[in-house]
N, C-alpha and C positions, 0 to 999 in steps of 0.2 A: 409585549403586544399580544393580544389574544388571537387565537386561530393559528393556522399554519400546519395543521395535522394532515399529512399526506399518506394515502394508502394506495398501493398498486396491487390490483387483483388480477391474477391470471393474464398478465400483460404480454402480448405477443405482437411481433412485427415481422412480416415477410416482404422481401423485395423479389418478386418473381418466385423462383424456386429456392431462394436463399432465405433461411430463417435467421434474422439478425438478433431478435430477442425472443426467448422461448419460455413462456409461462413463468414470468417473474411475479413473485408475491413479496411485497415489502411494506412495512409499517414504519413511517418516519414521524417522530413526535414533534409537536409544536415547539419551536425554539431550539431544535437540535441542529448541530453541524454534522451532516451526514454525507459521506463521500462514496461515490461509485468509482472503484479502483480496478484497473485491469489493463492488459496490453491493447495495442491498436487492433481494431476489428472485433473486440469482445462484445460490443453492443451497448457500452456505457453512454456514448454520446447519442445514439439512437433513442435510448431510454429517456435521456434528458430532453431531447427534442419532442418526444411524445408528451412529456409533462408540460412543456412550454406550448404545445399546440402546433408546432411546425411540421410534425408528422402525425398521421392518424393511425392508431393501432389497428392491426388486423383483428385482434380479439382483446377482450379484457376491459377493465375499468381503471380510471384515474380519479380517485376521490380526494377532494380538498375539503376538510372539515365536514365530511359526509356527503358532499355534493359531487356527482359524477361530471367531470369536465370534458369527457371525450368529444362531445359534439359542440363544445363552446369554442368560438374562434379565439385565436391567440390574444388579440387586443382586448378581449372581454374577460380574460382570466386575471385574477388578482395576483399575478406573478410578474417577475421581471428577470431578464437574463443579462449576464455579463459574459462576453466572449473573449477568446484569446486575442483576436483583433478588436481593439477597444471600440472602434466604430464611432468615435467622437467627431463632431463636425469641425473641419479644419478652419472654416471661415468665422466661427464663433469663438469668443473667449471662454474661459473656464466658467464664469458666472452664467453666461447665456447657454452653454452646453447643459449645465445642470438644470437650468430653468426651463429648458425646451419642453419636456414632457408636461410640466405644470401649465405652461401656456396653452398646450394642446387641449388640456382639460379645462381651460377657461377659469383657472384659479385667479383670485383677485391679486392685484399688484402687491398689496401689503402682505398677504399670505405667502406669495412667491418670495418676497424679500426675506421674510422670517424663515421659511423652510430652506431656502438656498443657503442662508447664513448658517443655519444649524448643520446642514450637510457639509458645508465647507469646513466648519469647525470639527465635525466628526472625522473627516479625512485629513485634517491639518493642512488645508490649502488656503486659509483666509488671505494670506499675503500675496497669493498668486491669482486672485479672482479675475483680474483683467488681462491675464496673459493668454496668448493664442496657443493651441496645442503644439505648434512647431517650436515654441519656446520652452517646452516642458521635457523633462526626462521621461524614460519609459515608465518608471515607477510612479511619477506624478500623473501621467496620462491614465495609468491604471486606477489611481485614486479618483480621478475625474469620472471614469466610467462607473466606478462603484457608487460615487455620490449621486450621479444621474439616475442610477437604478434605485437607490435607497430613498431618494427624496420623494418618490411616489408612494412610499409606505406600502410596499407589497406584502402580502401574507407570507410569500415564499420567494427567496432569491435563488435563481439557478445560475451556476457558475461553470462554464465550460473551459477548463484549463486556462484560467485568466492570467496565470503567472508564467505560462509556457514560453513567452517571448523574451523574458528577462534573463539577465546573467545569473549565475548560480548564487553569488553572494547577496545580490538584491532580492532574489527569490526567497532565500532563507529569511531575510529580514522581514519581507512582506508576509510571509507565512504567519509569523508571530503577530504582526499587526492585524492581519485579517481575522485571525481567531479572536483577538481582543475586541476588534470592532463588532464581530458577530455577537459576542457576549453582551456588549453595551446596548446594541439595538434590539436584541432578543428575537430576531427574525429567524425563521427556519432557513438554513442554507443547505442546498443540495449541490454538491461539488463533484465535478468530473475530473479525474486525473489518472495518468499512467505512472506518476511518480510516487513510489512507495513511501519515501521519506516525507513527502508533502502530506500524504494521507495520514500517516502516523502522527505527524506533528500537530495537525489542526483538528482532526475529527473527534467527535464524541463516539460515533460508530462508523464502521466501514462495511460496505458490501463488496466483496471481491468477486469480479465477474470473469468468466472465461467462456468463449464460444457461445455467447447468447444466454448463458444461465448464471445464476448466482451460486457460487461455490460455497461461500460462508459469509455470515453476517456476525459482527461482534465489535467490541471495543478494540482500539489499537492493541492493547495488551493481549486480548484474547486471540486475535487473528495472528499475532506474531508468536506468542508463547504457546498457543494451543491450536495450531492449524489442524483441520480435520481431513484435508485431502493433500495429495502430493503436489497438486498445482499451487495451492495456497502456501504450502511450506516452501516451495521453490521460488514463488514470485515475491513473497514478503521477505526481503533481506537475503542473506547468504545462508545456505543450508547444506548440511551433509546428508545426502540421501543414501540409505542403506537398505539393501535387500537381505532378508533373513528368513529362517524357518522358525516359526513361533510354536511354543508349547506352554499353555497356561500352567502355573504352578499351584493353583488352588488358594493362593493367599492374596488375591487381588493384584497379581503381577504376572509376568510371563518371562520365560527364558527364550532367548533368541540365539540360534546357531548361525554364526557367520564364519564360513570356512571351518577352520579347526578351532575356533574360539567361541566362547559363550558370553553373551551380554545379558543383562537383566533390565526389564522395562517395567515401570510402575505407572505410566501415564499413557493416555490414549486408549486404543482398542486392545486392551490387555487380555481380553478373552478370546482373541483371534487364535486360530490354529492353522498351521501350514505356512505357505508362502505369504509374506507380508512386506510392506515397505515401511521404513522408519525414518524419522528425521531427528538430527541432533544439531543444534545451533553451534557455530564455531566457538562462541564465548563460553559454552558449557564443556567443551573438550579440554581436559587438563593434560598437560604434558609432564611426564615424570621420568626420573632416571631409568635406564634400561633394566636395572636389577630390582625395580619395584614389583611387588607381587600383590595378588588379590584378584577378586572377581571383576569382570567388565573391563579388562585391560587387554589391549592388542599391541604387540611390538611393531615398531616401524622405524624408518630412517627419514630425517628431515631432508626434504628435497630442495626447498628454497624458502626464503623469507622476503616479505614485502613490508617495508616501513610505512606506516600510515599516520605518523605523528603521535596521536594519543594511544596507539596500539600497534602491534606487529602481527601481520598475518603469517602464520607458519603452516606451510603445506607439507604433509607427511605421507610417504608411501608406506602402507602397512604390510605386514607379513603375508596377508591374504592377497596382495597384489592390488588392493584397492587404494584410493586416494581420499584423504580426509584433511580438513584444515582446522587449526586452532587459532583463536584470537587472543593474544597475550597483551594485557594492558601495560602501558608504559608507566613505571613507578619510580623512575630515576635510577633504577638498577640496570646494569647491562644484561641483555638476554644471554642465558647460559647455553642455549641450544643453537649451534651454528649448522650450516649446511653439512650434511653427511653424518650428523650426530645420531646415534641409535637411542631411541626413546621408547617409553610406554605411553600409549594414548589411553587415558582413563575416561570412560564414558559413564558418568553416574546414572544409576537406574532412573532417577527422577528427571534426567535430561533426555532420555531416549523415549521418544513418543511414537507409538505404533499408530499408523495412519489407517484410514477407513478402507482403502482398497489396495490390493497387491499390484505390483508392477513387474517389469521385466528384470531379469538378473543383472547384477552389476551395481556399482556405486557411483553416484555422480555428485559433484560439488557444483551447485547452481548459484549464480549471483543474482538471479531475478531479472537479468537484462540480456539473457541469451548467452552469457559467457559461462561455458560449462567445461569442467575437467572431468574426464572419465577414467576410472581405474580399470586395468586389465586383469587377467587371471594370474594366479600364482606362477612365478617363474618367467612371465613374459618380459620382453626387453624393456628396460627402464623401470621395472617394478621389483622390489626386493623380495625374494623368498625368505622363509625362516632361516635357511642355511646361510644366505647372504648376510642377513643382519647379524647372526651369531659370528660369522667370519669377521665382519667389521669391528665387532666388539673385542674379539680376541686380538 
């Protein structure tokens, strides 16, 4: 379907003295599945509501195929919206719910029959056309809401956490179905979510938002593997955040001093000098026997293990007093590192990413959902010093 190119230019929204959206600039291509991802209160839903016309921007432009929609009423915009609350009519059956908008547009009966039939087939509800919403599951009601929106052939479909009310298993199933549906219809989808897995699963590109601004825009792989800020690194999945003192080594890399140990980084802001923050994903942290030697290794003691089915999360207290975690994939072999085992944590140079801005001292293990483990200083209670580790090995 032609059209559907969306451009947000210097978009701002204030509610009194509160700046909800602050100078957003985004280009969303026609036919793209684009997600606005961030925590509650970051401005993502306000941005979507401005695109839909339910909120008027304080400043800026909303261009659809080059036409500014800021002063166009919602009902005259070639857009449609699917909400978390499906808002389907309880007194109408599935067929009539989907046909409702077409009847308001005075579409002929034959065209309604054809278009509703196509929409029912698209969402695989042909056999349920005459059921009432009360006779449908949550996933089926969500499909009705999608069909009712798509039957109007919008240039852009806006989706405000439409899977948020479903249980986890059904939500994962519908994520895959929704992405496949979007590819079939070829319509631009702009999707709001706070669920990182959801955004990574479905999106062509993601805009990560925080406190009214866009922190980073990129493909799922880019924002996960190549975060540019501490917020993005911490919000997308689980991250080991490390404070260090950086010195460029002149070879496109830098050396990072962390306590009494030295790491090497070859990705991110490797030209940085002085205090920096770095991120290492748990799946890139390799655990080795305590007598392993070489660069970018820090000794530690396994503090506890969490079995996750396909992998085991291993939390390690390092000799620096900091806390780090490794994700060890299950391969049918029994894990060799139990609680209290002395190990070396190997952080490969291409796994240590230097971020754009420096933070406060300390190391944090962030899960992206507010669950944080913080490391203390060397010798603090509960954290092994170098002497403690050596004593356990002996």
